[in-house]
C-alpha positions as CSV (number, residue, x, y, z in Angstrom):
1,R,24.3,-35.5,-81.1
2,S,26.8,-32.8,-81.7
3,K,27.2,-29.6,-79.4
4,H,26.5,-27.2,-82.5
5,E,23.1,-28.4,-82.5
6,E,22.4,-26.8,-79.1
7,I,23.4,-23.2,-80.6
8,E,20.5,-21.4,-82.1
9,L,21.7,-20.3,-85.5
10,V,20.2,-17.5,-87.5
11,S,17.5,-18.5,-90.1
12,L,18.7,-19.5,-93.6
13,E,17.0,-16.6,-95.1
14,E,18.8,-14.1,-92.8
15,F,22.1,-16.1,-93.1
16,Y,22.3,-15.9,-97.1
17,R,20.9,-12.1,-96.7
18,E,23.6,-10.9,-94.2
19,A,26.5,-13.0,-94.4
20,P,29.1,-12.1,-96.9
21,P,29.5,-14.3,-100.1
22,E,33.0,-15.7,-98.8
23,I,31.3,-17.1,-95.8
24,S,28.0,-18.0,-97.3
25,R,29.2,-19.4,-100.5
26,P,25.8,-19.9,-101.9
27,A,27.0,-22.0,-105.0
28,I,28.3,-24.7,-102.6
29,T,26.2,-24.5,-99.4
30,L,22.9,-24.5,-101.1
31,T,23.3,-28.0,-102.3
32,E,25.5,-29.4,-99.3
33,P,23.8,-29.3,-95.9
34,H,27.0,-30.1,-94.2
35,Q,29.0,-27.3,-95.9
36,Q,25.9,-25.0,-95.1
37,T,26.1,-25.8,-91.6
38,L,29.8,-25.2,-91.4
39,A,29.3,-21.9,-93.0
40,R,26.6,-20.9,-90.6
41,L,28.6,-21.9,-87.7
42,D,31.5,-19.8,-89.4
43,W,29.2,-16.6,-89.5
44,E,28.0,-17.1,-86.1
45,L,31.5,-17.0,-84.7
46,E,32.3,-14.0,-86.9
47,Q,29.3,-12.5,-85.2
48,R,30.4,-13.3,-81.9
49,K,33.7,-12.0,-82.4
50,R,32.4,-8.6,-83.6
51,L,30.0,-8.4,-80.6
52,A,32.7,-9.1,-78.2
53,E,35.0,-6.7,-79.5
54,K,32.1,-4.0,-79.4
55,Y,31.4,-5.1,-75.8
56,K,35.0,-4.5,-74.8
57,E,34.8,-1.1,-76.5
58,C,31.5,-0.3,-74.6
59,L,33.1,-1.4,-71.2
60,T,36.1,0.7,-71.9
61,S,33.8,3.6,-72.3
62,K,31.8,2.9,-69.6
63,E,35.0,2.9,-67.3
64,K,35.8,6.3,-68.8
65,I,32.6,7.9,-68.1
66,L,32.6,6.5,-64.5
67,K,35.8,8.1,-63.8
68,E,35.0,11.4,-65.3
69,I,31.8,11.1,-63.0
70,E,33.7,10.5,-60.2
71,V,36.1,13.4,-60.8
72,K,33.0,15.7,-61.1
73,K,31.5,14.5,-57.8
74,E,34.7,15.2,-56.0
75,Y,34.9,18.8,-57.5
76,L,31.3,19.3,-56.5
77,S,31.8,18.0,-52.9
78,S,34.6,20.3,-52.7
79,L,32.8,23.1,-53.9
80,Q,30.6,23.5,-50.6
81,P,33.1,24.2,-48.2
82,R,34.8,26.9,-50.8
83,L,31.6,28.6,-51.1
84,N,31.2,28.6,-47.4
85,S,34.7,30.2,-47.0
86,I,34.0,32.9,-49.6
87,M,30.7,33.6,-47.8
88,Q,32.4,34.3,-44.5
């Protein structure tokens, strides 16, 4: 039993519909199951790389937003003493 059998791949219909022709190579993979499996694994790897990159971008964006929130919280917490001093 191979490790790749534990990976749940996209359905064949979805693979041929969404994978680019340079990966799916329908002329070869429709008749050769081994080549079809290799192509599906390539497509899976490509998708995972893309998702990992998107995940990193989202984390970077999240960190930036958290820093902005922290700066705004600090500003708001310093606002009350200044308002009190103005009122006096």
